[in-house]
N, C-alpha and C positions, 0 to 999 in steps of 0.2 A: 504493501499501502503505500501511495504518496501523499503529500502534502504540498497545496498550493494556495499561496492568500495574494487576495486582490483587494485592491482600496478603490474606491470611485469617489468623487466628490462635486456637487453641483456646482461648486465654483471655477471647476479648468472643462470649461466644453470645447472640443475642437471646430465642430461646425454641425450647422443646419440639419437635420436627415431630411433630402431632397426626396419628396416621393417616385422622381424617373429612378431613384436608385431600383426601381422593385419593378420594373421593365421586363419583355419578353422581344422575342424575334419570330417573326411568321416569314420563311422562306418558302418559296414555289420549289421545292423539295421533297420528294419521295411523298410521301403520305401527309405531311404538315396541313396542308390546304385540302387537296381533294382526299376524300374517306378520313380528313381531320375535321378540320371544320367547315368542311362544305362535303355536304353529302346529299344532295337533291330529292335520292330516292329510301334517305330516312322516313322511318316513322315519326320521329322528331324532328324533322327540317322545318324550316318555317319559309314562309314566300321566297327568301333571298338563294335558297337552299343549304341552310347555316344550321349544326345541330345542336339543337335548343340544349340538350343535356352536357353538349362539351361548352356553352355557353355559362351555364350554371358554375361550372368547376372552374372555368375561368376567374368568371367572379368571386368564389370560393377561394382560389389560389392568391386574389390580392394584387393582381396586375394594375400598372400605372399606365405604362404606356408598351407600345408596342413598334418594332423596326421591321420596317416593310419595304419593299417586297424580296430582299435581299442584301447579303449575303453572296458568291459567286454568282448567283442566277441573275445579279441584275447588271452584271458587267456585259450582258448580251439580251440585253431583256429593251424590246420597244413598249414603251408605254403604251402605247396609240392601242395597240393588239386588243388593250385590256378595256375598252370603253364603246359603247354603242351596244348596239342588239346581238346579244350572244350568236344569233345566229350567223350573225356575220362575220363573226370574228375569228382570224385564222389562227390553224394549229401550228406553233413551230416547234422545231430543233432546240432542244437547251443544251448547250455544250457542255455545259456546266457539272451537269448531272445524267446526260447520257439519257434523256428522259426526252418523252413529246407534250408539252403546255397545251392545254386545250384552251386558254385565256379564258374560259368558264368566269373566272373571279377575278376584278381585275379593281380600279382606283377606287371606284365609285361602290361597286359591293363592299371591296374592306371598308371603305369608310364607312358606311352605314353600319355594319357589323361593331366598330369600333365604338360607334355613339352608343349602340345598345349594352356593349359591353361594359360601358362607362370609363373606357380609357383611350390616353393619347396615341395618334397616330404620329408615328416617327418617320418621314421618307427616304428611301432612297434613291438615288438620281445615277446613271447610268454612265460612267466616265471612263469606262474601256473601250467599246465600240463608238461611242459615241462623247457629246460635249456640252458647248456652251448652250446652242441654239436649244437642242430637245431638253435640257434641264430649266431653260427659261419657260419653254412652252408647257410641257406639264407643270410647272409652277404656275402660270397664268392659267391652266385649265383647272388648277385645284384649289387658287387662291382667291379671284378675280370675279367681283361678283357677278358681272355681267357689262354686255356692250362690247366688247370683242367678239371675232371668231370663236376664239378657244372657248372663252368663259359662257358664248353662248350655247356654243356643242355641248358641256357638262350641264345646262339648264335644258336643253333638246333633248340628254340622254336621261332625264327624268333627277335630276338632282337640281333645285331654283336655287340654295342656300347652299353658297364657297363653303369648301371644307378646311379653308382657316388653320392649315397645317405650319406650325412654329417653327416647327425640328429637321433639319434635311440633312445627312451624309452626302458627301462629294463624294459618291462613290465606292468601292469595298476591297480593302486587301490591296491595294495597288502596286504593292513591294514585292510580290511573291508571282514567280512562272506560272502556276497554277492560274493565277488570273487573267481572265480575257481580257487581252490589251491591257495588261502588264508596264510597269514605265518603270524610269528610274525615279529618285528622288527629286531631279532635277525637272525632269520629264514633269511627273505628277506635280510638283509645286507648284509649277509656270500654269498648267490646265489649271488646278483647284484654284489659285489663284483669281485667273481670269473666270472664272464660274462663280465663284464668290461673289466679286464687281460686279457682274452681272445681276444676281441674284437679288441681289439687296438696292441695286436699281429698283427693280421691281416692285420690293416689299422690303424698305428697312426694318422691318423689326422679327425677321428670321434669324433665329439662332442654328449656327452651321456648324458641322461636324468636320473634321479634316481626317481622311486616315492616317493613324500613325502604324508600327509596326504592325506585323501579322502575329506575330508573340518576342517573347524576349532573347527566343536563342536564334533569330533569323541574324545572317550576314552583317546584315546592315543596319541594325538594332540601332540606336541612340543618330548615328549618322544622318537618319532616314529622316526623324523627327527635327532635328537640327533645321535639317534643308528644308526639308515643308514647310517648317515656320516660320521659317526665314521671305517663304512665299505670302504665305498666307495668314502671318500674324494678327493682321489688323484688320481685318475680316470674317476671322472663325471667332466662335468661343469655345471650343473643345474639339478637342484630339482625341482618335477613338485610341481604346488597346484591346486586344482579343487575346483569350488564353485558354487553352483545354488542358484537362490534366485525366490522368487516367492509372490504375493501377499496374504495374508491369511487374509480370511474375508474380511471386509470394512474396515482394518487398512491401508490404503493408506497411511498415515505419516511415520508409519515404512517400508513398499515397497521402499517410491521413497529415503529413508536412507539407503539401501541396501548397498553400496559403503560406508559406515561405517565400517560395516563388512570386506569389503574386503582389506579396507586399514588397519586396525587389521592383517589379517591373511596375508598379505606380511609384515607386518613390524616386525612379531613372526618368520616367516619364518627366516627371513634377522637377526632377533637376535638369532638366533639358529644356523645357518649358522654361523655366525659369531665369536659366544663361542666356536663352533667347529673348525675352524681356529685357535684361540689363543689356546686351547686347546693342539691339534696337531703341532704348532708353525709353519704354513705353511704360504706362500707367497699368494698363489691363494685363490681367490675368488669364492663362487661358486656364480652362476646368479640364476635366478628363471626360470620355465619357467609355465606360468599358461596355463596348457593346456588342460583345460575343464571349460568352465564359460558359462555363457550365464542364462535367465529368462526360469525356467521350473517348470511347473506345476505337479512337483511329486506327492504329495498329493492325487490331484486328478485322476491322473492314477492309482496309489495303492491302491485308495477305490475302483474304478473299475476293478480292476485285469484286464487291458487291457494288460500287457507286459505279463501275461501268458494263452495266448488262446494256444489252441490246434496248435500242430505243421504244418505251412505254410510257401509258400514262398511269401517273401516280406507283410507281414500283417501290417495294417495300426497301428501305435504304436507313440504313444508319440508324434502327428500331432497337436500342441498346435498353437492357432490362437491368434495373438500377438496383442495385444491394443497400444492407444499411450500412455497408463500410464506403459505399460509396453518397449516401444521403449525410452521415456525417461530413467527410470531409466538404460536399456541397455547404454543409450548414458553417463549415469553418471560413469558408470564401464568399460565406455574405458577411461573416465576423468581420473580415480585412477590407470589404468594402466599405463597413460601416467605420472601421477605425480612420480612412481615407475620408470620411465626410467633407472636410473641409474641402478637397479638392476634386473627387472623386462626385460626381451631380448627377450622373446618367448611369444608366448599365441597363445591359439587358440580357439577359438570360434566354442561350441558345439552346431547343427552341421551344416551341409553347406545346404543342401536337403531334405526339408516334416518333417523329424525328431526336434523337436524343433529347426525350421532352418529359416534363412532369406528368403530360395526360395522354393516356394511352384511349386507341381506340377499336373497335372490330367494324367492317363493313355491317350494315343491317343489324349493328351490334350493341355490346353495351360501350361505355367510358370507365376508366376506372383511375385511380390516383396512382401513380410510382412513387418510391420510396422518398423522392428527393422532393414531392409536390409540399411534405410537414414542413421542413423547416422555413424553404421559402413565404408559404401560408402563414406561420406563426409569426415569422421577422416581419414582413411585409404588417403585418396587424399590430406587433406590438412597439416598435419601434417607431418611437415618433418624439417630436422638439426636435434635442441637439443629442451629438455623440460628446458623450463624454471619455476625455484623458483617464486610460485607464490602467493601475500599475500591477503588474502579474507577478510575482514572486514564486518562481517553482522551479522545480530541476528540470533540464535538458537532455534530449537522447540524443545518441549517433543517428544520422540518417545516410543513405548510398548516395542520394541528389540532393540531397539540401541540407550539406551538413551538420552543425547541433539547431535541435527544434525544440521548443520549451513543448515539455507534458501538456501543458493546459495553457491554449488562448482565448482570452476573453475582452469583450466590450460591454459597453454602457449606453444607454438612452435615458434622459429625461425631457419630461414635457411638463413644464411648467403650468399647461395650463388645468390638464388632470392630476400632477401630483403624481403622476405613474414612474417608474423607474424600470426599467427591463435591462436583465445581463444576460446576454449571452456567452456559451461556456462550450468550449471543446477540448474531453480527454480523451488525449491521443495513448494513453494506457494501455496496453492490448492485456495484459495478464491480470490485474486488479482494479479497485476503485479508485477513486482519489476524493481523499476530502478536501472542502475546499472553504476556507474563512474569507469571509467579506468584510471589509471594514465601509459601513458605511456612515459611522459616526457623525458626517458633514451634513447629514441630510435632515436631523435631529430623528425624530420617532418614526420607523414606518409599522407597518404592516407585510404579508407575506399574501401577495393577489392570487398569484396561479404559479406553478413549476411542472413542465413537460419537456420533452424532448422522444430523441429516438435513439434508441437503442435493441440489443437483441442479443441471446447468449448465440445464433447465428449469424454474424456478421455477412455472410454471405445471401441472407436470406430477402425473397426478392415479391415482387406483388404482381400477378399476371392474370391473367385471362381466366385461368382454373381457380386460381386463388387471390381475387383480387384486394381483399384487406387481411392478408395476412402478415403487413406491417401496418404497425401507423403509431400515433402519440402516444407515450408512455406517461402518467403521472410520477414525478417525482413527490414521494412522503418524506425523505427526510430532513426536508428543512426546519430549522428554528432560527429564531433570533433572541439573542441575549442582550440586551443594551445595544451598543453601536456593530454589534456583530453578529452576522449571521453566516450560518454552516451548514451544509451540504453534502451527501456526499453522491462523488458522480461514476454512474458504470463504465467497466473499462469499454473503450471506441467510443462515444457517445458524444452526440449535442444536444445540450440543455437551453431551455431561458426558463427564466424565474422573476417573476413583476413584482414591483414592493410598493404598496400605499400609502400614501398619507393617512 
């Protein structure tokens, strides 16, 4: 058994918890859209063909934004294909995922779905095979009320009110050769800079996200961010980060410490952005949109080549089944994002349905929650107000991939309006529970609200079609408060959230 001591105090905020941290990602990939969100022949389909049961799960998940329509898909996408009468929409080859795209779902349908779901649409433009003119066209179609050819076309297509999209991504992962139309940092930075200036001429209130590196391990990481920001600093508000993690073989210790790499990634991008800020002598601070992150067993998919099947509509691609261990790591990545709330002001878990997703569906059948659903839903519901600077005193352990890692990681949020404090903890110890004491003396008298989390004696347990409720949140009844100290026991390989009320 190990011990950890945590100190939190409302006098030491890190930054506000932006609701955009709890975003997701919908790409036209595999069964994310078709047979996931959209299945017009399903008994629960609405007038637009979207599944009501999936919509209910999305709302339960607590998603606040959705990045759309990609992803790698966007770099070959023609937005015009997805508007107007469905019967007239072309079928196209999607080179990114070797699939056939029917274009039955496009901007107007998806924007309507977002309104029903109560989420903000975050739109990505194609800077792979297209550029400034097309970005201006889709912006005019989406955001201008009426009176121009493109805005009137939207009205004629059945959407009289503009979509009012505020946040726009300037392409996707333009630094790597898997991306259709990938470019050097100089070429992409110049294109993104021209596109940003043009879009802001049309709508000065936009928030633009420029592409950062596709991962912290890419050869140009750091230099890419520096070059791109030199071209775009004055016109963008965010730079993107993308990161995926997986269990490699039996190295559970390294996997559980994945957030150590996410912390490094964020800190490095912040340092680079701030260096460019100093170099250019600007007052504005660039924020981070961590608009792709998740657990993804990419190596296994690459080994089976399942992403290069023959051209099909909605093939079953990248449908990872998530274990308890995956959910614990997933929760620890949420802790990392919250710890950096002063700079990470938007994030999108990739993706929302079926494709490396917290929600799964069967055609004509049920939908269910994967293990990763629970830490996201609980964090979205309970992380409010501001993130607090959190001190954790605990032993470390060695990992093969991430050096020394703390056995326990934690962060906390405080909502002054409700008086609620939420503490998020991950226990990376594999063989024994950990006793945690939390110093809350700075808050005055608090009482325990709720304490629950994800753990299981079988860290490989999953929820699937045959047993969709095998894993779920478990109540932790070990919490006690004595004066200004909270004590609780964390099960091995576990993620936990504790709330304290005034």
